[in-house]
C-alpha positions as CSV (number, residue, x, y, z in Angstrom):
1,M,138.9,118.6,71.7
2,S,135.7,116.5,70.4
3,F,135.1,112.6,71.4
4,G,136.0,112.6,67.6
5,D,138.9,114.4,68.0
6,L,139.5,112.1,71.1
7,L,139.4,109.2,69.1
8,L,141.6,109.5,66.1
9,Q,144.3,111.0,68.1
10,Q,144.5,107.4,70.4
11,T,143.7,105.4,66.9
12,I,147.5,107.1,66.0
13,N,149.0,106.9,69.1
14,G,147.5,102.9,69.6
15,L,149.1,102.3,65.8
16,S,152.6,103.9,67.2
17,L,152.5,101.4,70.1
18,G,150.6,98.6,68.4
19,A,154.2,98.6,65.9
20,M,156.9,98.1,68.6
21,Y,154.7,95.4,69.8
22,A,154.3,94.1,66.8
23,L,157.8,93.8,66.0
24,L,158.5,92.1,69.5
25,A,155.8,89.3,69.0
26,L,157.4,89.2,65.9
27,G,160.3,87.1,67.3
28,F,158.3,84.7,69.7
29,T,156.8,83.7,67.1
30,L,159.4,82.8,65.0
31,V,161.1,81.3,67.4
32,Y,158.1,79.7,68.7
33,G,157.2,78.0,65.6
34,I,160.3,76.2,64.4
35,L,161.2,75.1,68.5
36,E,157.6,75.3,69.8
37,L,160.1,77.5,72.9
38,I,158.2,80.2,74.4
39,N,161.9,82.2,74.7
40,F,161.9,84.9,77.6
41,A,165.4,86.0,76.9
42,H,163.2,87.9,74.4
43,F,161.6,90.6,76.9
44,N,165.4,92.0,78.0
45,V,166.9,91.8,73.9
46,F,164.8,94.7,73.2
47,M,165.8,96.4,76.0
48,V,169.1,95.6,74.7
49,G,168.2,96.9,71.6
50,S,167.0,100.2,72.6
51,F,170.6,100.7,74.7
52,I,172.5,99.7,71.4
53,G,170.0,102.7,69.4
54,L,171.0,105.4,72.0
55,W,174.9,104.3,71.9
56,V,174.6,104.7,67.7
57,L,173.3,107.9,67.6
58,E,175.5,109.2,70.1
59,G,178.3,108.0,68.2
60,L,177.2,110.1,65.5
61,G,177.5,112.9,68.1
62,L,173.7,113.4,68.7
63,S,172.7,114.0,72.3
64,G,169.8,115.5,74.0
65,Q,167.5,117.2,71.9
66,S,169.7,120.0,70.7
67,V,170.4,118.7,67.5
68,I,168.0,118.3,64.8
69,L,168.7,116.6,61.7
70,H,167.2,117.4,58.6
71,G,166.9,115.6,55.1
72,A,169.9,113.4,53.7
73,A,172.1,113.8,57.5
74,L,168.8,112.6,58.7
75,A,168.1,109.5,57.1
76,G,171.7,108.6,57.4
77,A,172.0,108.5,60.9
78,L,168.2,106.9,61.0
79,L,169.2,104.0,59.0
80,A,172.9,103.3,60.4
81,A,171.0,103.4,63.6
82,L,168.3,101.0,62.3
83,A,171.2,98.6,61.0
84,V,173.5,98.5,63.2
85,T,171.0,98.3,66.1
86,M,169.4,95.2,64.1
87,L,172.8,94.0,63.5
88,L,174.3,93.5,66.9
89,S,170.3,92.6,68.6
90,G,170.3,89.7,66.2
91,L,173.8,88.7,67.0
92,L,172.9,88.9,70.8
93,G,170.1,86.7,69.6
94,V,172.2,84.3,68.2
95,A,174.8,84.0,70.5
96,I,172.0,83.3,73.3
97,E,170.9,80.2,70.9
98,R,173.9,79.4,70.0
99,L,175.7,79.1,73.4
100,S,172.8,79.1,75.8
101,L,169.9,76.9,74.0
102,R,171.6,74.4,71.3
103,P,173.2,72.3,73.8
104,L,169.7,72.1,75.6
105,R,167.7,71.0,71.8
106,G,167.6,67.3,72.2
107,V,166.6,67.7,76.3
108,R,163.3,67.4,76.8
109,G,161.1,69.2,79.2
110,P,161.0,73.0,80.4
111,A,164.7,73.3,80.8
112,A,165.8,75.1,77.9
113,M,162.1,77.7,78.6
114,I,164.4,78.1,82.5
115,T,167.3,79.0,80.8
116,T,166.2,81.7,78.6
117,I,164.4,83.4,81.5
118,G,167.9,82.8,83.3
119,V,169.4,84.7,80.1
120,S,166.8,87.5,80.3
121,Y,168.0,88.1,84.0
122,I,171.7,87.6,82.9
123,L,170.9,90.3,80.1
124,F,168.5,92.6,82.8
125,N,171.2,92.7,85.6
126,V,174.5,93.3,83.3
127,V,172.4,96.9,82.0
128,L,171.4,97.2,85.5
129,L,175.2,97.0,86.4
130,G,177.0,98.6,83.6
131,V,174.5,101.6,82.7
132,G,173.0,102.3,86.3
133,A,169.5,102.4,87.3
134,D,168.4,105.8,86.0
135,S,166.8,106.4,82.5
136,K,168.9,107.8,79.7
137,N,167.3,110.7,77.7
138,Y,167.0,109.4,74.1
139,P,168.7,111.6,71.4
140,D,165.6,113.2,69.4
141,P,167.1,114.5,66.1
142,L,163.6,115.0,64.3
143,P,162.5,117.9,63.2
144,P,159.2,119.2,65.8
145,V,157.2,118.3,61.8
146,A,153.4,117.9,62.7
147,W,150.3,117.7,60.5
148,H,147.0,118.6,62.7
149,I,144.3,116.8,61.5
150,G,141.2,118.4,62.7
151,G,142.1,118.4,67.0
152,A,144.3,115.2,66.1
153,V,148.1,115.4,65.7
154,L,150.3,112.9,63.6
155,R,154.2,113.9,64.4
156,L,156.6,113.1,62.1
157,R,157.8,110.4,64.5
158,E,154.7,108.6,64.3
159,V,154.7,108.8,60.4
160,L,159.1,107.3,60.4
161,I,157.9,104.4,63.3
162,W,154.5,103.7,60.9
163,L,156.9,103.5,57.8
164,A,159.5,101.3,59.1
165,A,157.3,98.8,61.2
166,L,155.7,98.5,57.6
167,L,158.7,98.1,55.6
168,L,160.1,95.0,57.9
169,M,156.9,92.9,58.5
170,A,156.5,93.2,54.8
171,G,160.5,92.3,54.4
172,L,159.5,89.7,56.8
173,H,156.5,88.1,55.1
174,V,158.0,88.4,52.0
175,F,161.4,86.5,53.4
176,V,159.1,83.7,54.6
177,R,156.7,82.9,51.6
178,R,159.9,83.7,48.9
179,T,162.9,82.7,49.5
180,R,164.9,79.3,49.9
181,L,165.6,79.6,53.5
182,G,162.1,81.1,54.0
183,R,160.9,78.3,53.0
184,A,163.4,76.0,54.9
185,M,161.8,77.7,58.1
186,R,158.3,77.1,57.4
187,A,159.0,73.5,56.5
188,T,160.9,73.4,59.9
189,A,158.2,74.1,61.6
190,Q,156.1,71.8,60.2
191,D,158.5,68.8,61.0
192,A,161.6,69.4,62.1
193,E,162.9,65.7,62.0
194,A,161.2,65.4,58.0
195,A,162.7,68.5,57.0
196,R,166.4,67.4,58.2
197,M,165.7,64.0,56.1
198,M,164.8,66.5,53.1
199,G,168.2,68.1,53.4
200,V,167.1,71.2,55.4
201,D,170.0,72.2,57.8
202,V,167.9,72.9,60.4
203,D,170.6,74.3,62.8
204,R,170.9,77.7,60.5
205,V,167.1,77.4,60.6
206,V,166.7,78.0,64.0
207,M,169.7,80.5,63.8
208,T,168.1,82.6,61.4
209,A,164.8,82.7,63.4
210,F,166.8,84.0,66.6
211,F,168.4,86.6,64.3
212,L,165.6,87.5,62.2
213,G,163.9,87.9,65.8
214,S,165.9,89.9,68.1
215,A,166.5,92.0,65.3
216,L,163.1,93.5,65.1
217,A,163.4,93.2,68.8
218,G,166.1,95.8,68.2
219,A,164.2,98.0,65.3
220,G,161.4,98.2,68.3
221,G,164.4,99.4,71.1
222,L,165.2,101.9,68.9
223,A,161.6,103.1,67.9
224,F,160.9,103.0,71.8
225,G,163.7,105.1,72.5
226,L,162.6,107.8,69.8
227,Y,158.9,107.9,70.7
228,Y,159.4,108.1,74.4
229,D,162.9,109.9,74.2
230,F,163.9,107.4,77.2
231,T,165.5,104.0,77.7
232,S,165.6,102.0,80.7
233,F,166.8,98.9,81.9
234,L,163.1,98.4,83.0
235,I,161.3,98.7,79.5
236,G,162.0,95.3,79.1
237,F,159.4,93.0,81.0
238,T,156.2,95.1,80.4
239,A,156.8,96.4,76.6
240,G,157.9,92.0,76.6
241,L,155.0,90.6,77.9
242,R,152.1,92.5,76.4
243,A,154.0,91.5,73.2
244,F,154.1,88.4,74.5
245,T,150.6,88.7,75.0
246,A,150.4,89.9,71.5
247,A,151.6,86.8,69.8
248,V,149.2,84.5,72.0
249,L,146.6,86.4,71.0
250,G,147.0,86.8,67.7
251,G,148.1,82.6,67.6
252,I,151.7,82.3,68.5
253,G,153.5,80.9,65.7
254,S,151.2,82.8,62.8
255,I,153.1,85.5,61.5
256,E,149.8,87.6,60.3
257,G,148.8,87.1,64.3
258,A,151.9,88.6,65.5
259,M,151.6,91.6,63.4
260,V,147.4,91.9,63.9
261,G,147.7,91.2,67.6
262,G,150.3,94.0,68.2
263,L,147.9,96.4,66.5
264,L,145.6,94.5,68.6
265,V,147.0,95.4,72.2
266,G,148.8,98.6,71.1
267,L,144.9,100.2,70.3
268,I,143.7,98.7,73.2
269,E,146.6,100.2,75.9
270,A,145.7,103.8,74.2
271,F,141.9,104.0,74.1
272,A,141.9,102.4,77.6
273,G,144.3,105.1,78.8
274,Q,142.4,108.3,77.4
275,F,138.6,106.6,77.9
276,I,139.2,104.1,81.1
277,A,142.5,105.0,83.3
278,A,145.6,103.8,82.5
279,A,145.8,101.5,85.2
280,W,143.4,99.1,83.7
281,A,144.9,99.1,80.5
282,D,146.6,95.7,81.4
283,V,143.3,94.7,83.5
284,I,141.5,94.7,79.9
285,I,144.5,93.4,77.2
286,F,144.6,90.0,80.1
287,S,141.0,89.6,79.9
288,L,140.9,89.7,76.6
289,L,143.6,87.2,76.0
290,V,141.8,84.7,78.6
291,L,138.8,85.4,76.6
292,V,140.2,84.5,73.3
293,L,142.2,81.3,74.6
294,V,138.9,80.2,76.3
295,F,137.0,80.1,73.0
296,R,139.8,79.7,70.8
297,P,142.6,78.5,71.9
298,A,145.0,78.7,69.3
299,G,144.5,82.4,68.9
300,L,143.0,84.9,66.2
301,F,145.1,83.5,63.3
302,G,146.9,80.5,64.6
303,R,145.8,76.6,63.5
304,P,144.7,74.4,66.1
305,A,148.0,72.1,66.7
306,V,147.8,68.5,65.1
307,V,148.3,65.4,67.4
308,K,150.5,62.6,66.2
309,S,149.5,58.8,67.5
């Protein structure tokens, strides 16, 4: 395979990874933009979402690699798995906010952030104790359709991941920019007290942010399982840390920044694994993060914080 073919193949791989990281990073940026809270429980909401997707597919009669679907049956199974996974993951995010974070809303200091770390470990250990430490094989209902572009291969699963991620990110963008609740979210992100005085239901806005962010994390978890053909209780930490890096890199609080940051981290991981060594991927990703934060602390698309007197 020529250098150009390798470059194209790793671009395809990197965009697939980046789409998953972008979906996960959006959850970080939605919550931080409104509450200025880093939600470390989001790491393992992604992991739980991958298991929900697995159980939904198995509930539809799909297991192992033996069942291949086509046409309407394939579309129906994937849409059902995506819808249920996003709904249940979103409800998990709402439960986390309502039960563990809302009582701490008025508490100053790091109490809320530390609480999210505790919730993350609860989710981690509940799944570990409930399903075991072994990796679980994901059903693969996709037909072996692939397109050869020179020496590179573009598979159907990559196309579906790109399409789903693009539609979800575009839908979120339209929701935040064009709907009444989206305008309320932007107002709350700018000044929660002023928004409350103008009649905005801040609790509803925060709950919506947790629901949407967790639902997108669930979609990312399903995409992870279909892409790698497995899931495990361990996947949340590595993927979540890279997605958090993507959110900070793009400018945490910026939806566009989370999208671009996710794609950038995915491409760096793919290129580093091919042309340097996979072990160096995180070194490069976090070195880039340090450089961006040193020279542009608000990230690539973020805005400097306004100091209020």
